[in-house]
N, C-alpha and C positions, 0 to 999 in steps of 0.2 A: 472449547466454546463444542456440545452437543451438537450434533444433527438433528435437525429437530422431524423429520422424517426418514431414516434410515433405510428401510426400505424401498421407499419412494426412490430415495438417490439411489440405490442400487439398479432398481428397473431403469432409472432413466440412463446411467452409464452403459450397462449391458446390453439392453435393446437397442439405446440410441447408436453404439460401434457394432451392433450386428445391422443392423439397415446399410451398410457398406461393408461389412464382411470384416470386421475386426475381430481378432480373438478377445474372450472373457477376460478381464484384468484381474491381475492378484491383487486380493484385499490385505490392507496392512494397517492398521487402527493404534490412534494414537493413545499416551495413557497419562497419569497426573506427573509422571515421572521424565514424561520424552513427548514433547507435543509434536515431533513430526522429524525430528533431524536423523534420528537413530534411524527410522521407517525407510526415508528417503535416500538414505545412505545405502542401507540393504537393497533397493529395489535396482540401485546402479548397480550395486556389486553382484545381483544376479540377471543383470544386462537390461532392465528396460529402458527404451527407447523413449518414453512417455510416462510422465508422471500427473496424474490428478490430484490435484488436492482439493478438501475441501473443507472446509473452517473459517473461525477468524482470524484476524492480523497476527496473534504469537503464532498458530499451527502456518499459516502460510509463508511467514519470515524465516521457520526453521527448515521450510521445504527450501524454500530461496538458497540458502545457509549451506545445505547440504548439494545444491546442485550447480551452485557459482562452480564454475570452470571446467565442468563437463557437457557434453555434447547431448544429455537427455534432455528433453523439452519439458517446459511446465504447464500444465491446463489450471487453469483457477476457475473452480465449482464454488461461488460463495454460499455461503450459509449462515443461517440464522439472520440478524440485521445486515449480514454482508461484511466487506471489509475494503482498505484503502486500495487494495492491488485489481481487486474487482472494479473498484468505482473508476478507475482508470481506463480499467477495459471497457470501458461502458458495459458491465454486466449487472444486472439487478439479481436478485437473488435465487432467480431461474436458472436451477442447475442444467436445463434441457441447452440453452444456448451455451452453454460454455462448452458441453459436449460439442455442438456445433460447429464452434472458433475450432476445437482441434480436430473435428472432421476436414472442415473445409481447408485446412491446410497450411493458414498464414502462419509463418514462423520469423520471429524477429530478434537478434541479437541486442541486450539491451544493456549499460552497464548496470552495475550494483556499489552500493555504499558499503562501506566497513568498518563498525565502529567494535574494537577490541577483536573476540572472535566471531561474530555475527554479522550478519550480510543482510541489506535492507533492501528493497524494491524502489521505494516510495518516498520519503524521508523521516529526518532525523529530525529532534528537534529538542529544545532546552527552554524552561521557562514555562508560561503560560498555556500551549498547548498541551504540556504533562499534565500538566494543572487543571485542565479541561478533562481530561479525560479520566482523573485522579478522580475529579468532582460528578461523572457520569457514574450513574449506578446502571448494571447489568439489566435489573428488569426493568429499567424505563426503555433504554433502548430495545428490549424485547417487544415492547408495549408500543412505543412513537418512532425508534427507527432513530435515523439519524441526529431527529427533530430534538433527543432526548440532549445534546452535548450545549445545545442553548443553556439550558439548568445549570450543569456544572459550570460553565462559561461563566454564568452571572455571579457564581459565589465566590470568583477569584479577580473579577473586574475591575475593582480597587487596589490590589493590592501594591505593592509598593514595587519600582524596576528594579532587575537585578545590576549589578555593577563589574562585568566584560570586557576579558581584553580579549579580540579575536584576530587570529591571524591566517592569512589566506596567502598558498603557495611560499611563504618565506617570507612574502613582503613586510613590509613595516607596519606593524600593529595597529588595529584598532581599539580604541578604546569608548566603550560604548555603554549606555545605561538605558538599555531595552525592556521590552516585559516577554520579547521570546524571540529565540533566532530558529528557524526552519530552515533544512539543509534539504535540500529537494532533487531527486532524479525523475521525476516527472510531476506536473503541474495542480493536480488535484486534492483538496484538501474532503475531510468528510463531508457527507452531503452533496457530494461533485462539485462544490466552491473553488474554482480553479484560483488558484495564487498566483504559482509562477507561472506566466503566459506566456516565457518563452525555454520553459523548457523543454530541452530535447531531452532523450533517456538512453541516447547514442552516442553523444557527442563528447565521451569520456570526460565532459565536467559536471560538478555538481551546483546547483545554482542557491545562491543563500540570501534568505528573506531576513531581514532585522526589524521588528517592526517594536516603534517608541511613542506607542500614544501614553496621553500622559492624565484623559480625563475622558470622559462619557463622551463628550464631541469628536473628541480624536477618534476613539473606538468606531463611530457610528460614519464619522468622516471616512475612516480608513475601508469599514466593512461596503459602506455604498461606491466607493470605487472598485471594489474587488469583485462583486454582483455585478458592476457594470463594465469590467474590462476595462476600465479606464488606463490609458497610458500611464501615468503618472498617478501613483497610489501617496496619499499623502501618510507622512510618519513611515512609512517604508523603504529601507534602501538595499535595491539587490547588487549581490556579486556573482561570478563564476569562479569556481578554481576545481582544482583536482586534490589538495590538501586543505583540511580545516583544523583550526586548535582552537576551540573556545575553552576560558579560564574564569572561573568563578572566586570571589572571595570565600564565599562560603557556599555547601553543596545545595543545590537547583534540583528540580523532577527534571524527568526526562523522559523522551520514548524514542524508538525504532519504528517505523511503519503502524502505529495507531496502537503500538501495544510498549506500556510502561516496564521502562527499567530499572534498577536500582539509581537512587538518588545522588548524583556525585559535582565533584568542583570542579570537572574538565570534560571534554566530550572530544576527543580525538577523531576524526572520521577521513577518510580516504577513498578514492575510488579503483576500482577491479573494472577499467572497460571491455564491452562485450563480454561478461562473464557468462551473463545468462540466456538460454536459448528459450523463448517465452512465445506459447502460442496467442496470435493477438489475431483480432478480425482483419477481414480482407480490404482493402490494400493494405498488406504488412510494411509496405513502405514507410506511412506516413507518421510523422513525430508525434502526432497525436493517437497514442495508441488506440482512441475508443473510436477513430472514423469509421463511421457506417458501421458499427454493432448492432444499429437497428435491422440491418440486412442480416446477420445473424438470427437475430431473435424470431424474423420471420421463417427462415430457413426452417429452424427447428424445430416445427410444426410433426412433421415427420417423425423426431425423434422422442416430443410427447404424447404423441398417438402410439407409438410401440411401446411405451411406459404405459400407458392407461390400456393398450389391449394385452399386455403381459400380466394387468392385475383382474382382469377378469376370472 
């Protein structure tokens, strides 16, 4: 994803850091061949203590993969329509707030999920949620934001369920026919909808939601319960585990942190406890990573003013 206004982003970061006497950062841009993993790895090798990432879900996930297991902190600066990790941090598309969060010094070690050689900070999914992403155009997201996902969802809402075998921590397998399985580290989906209300990103476990609606009425009841944050959501089972194996009779669409990966018949997911040092709004001990993010948004006025002054 291209940053809509690169000059404004640069001024926001450089001038924002200067308000607290921080040095000017090194700039590393992504390429079509490298979404950010190589650049973040280079930053670590060059002695960086903090890495800002600005971009979409794929870029953020690539940087998360590079920084997992290091002591280098990650600060998220959402771009375009934002991304899932920024949503769970309570950040809008305002880069100044992301800079302010880093300046405030809130740091939290969180778990990351692992699929093959990639790490995710928010969630992995197989089935309908990946279909929804596949069916949503970048143009629509650019113009109407997360609401565009509704259109993507409607294209597949009547599709048949999957036939899955799900193994959790080596226990007896679950045989299910769901529409989607979501494995989350934190609770919020696109648009800020909180699906996994009990998810704690630092408990050494991942939360699993198995959604099995069969018709439009089931979807409506499920969606309404999620929006209302009801204790019981119809047609949804939840579990926690550190190791998850999902197997299907045929290839299914899959996604990591809101970014599509190649369809497949299986998904093996594990957790790396406390692997990522993340810049979060204060207080940095709350399980909800977005707790009081509005305070950082208000405090970021000095950062915005500095960027505007530099443009004069």
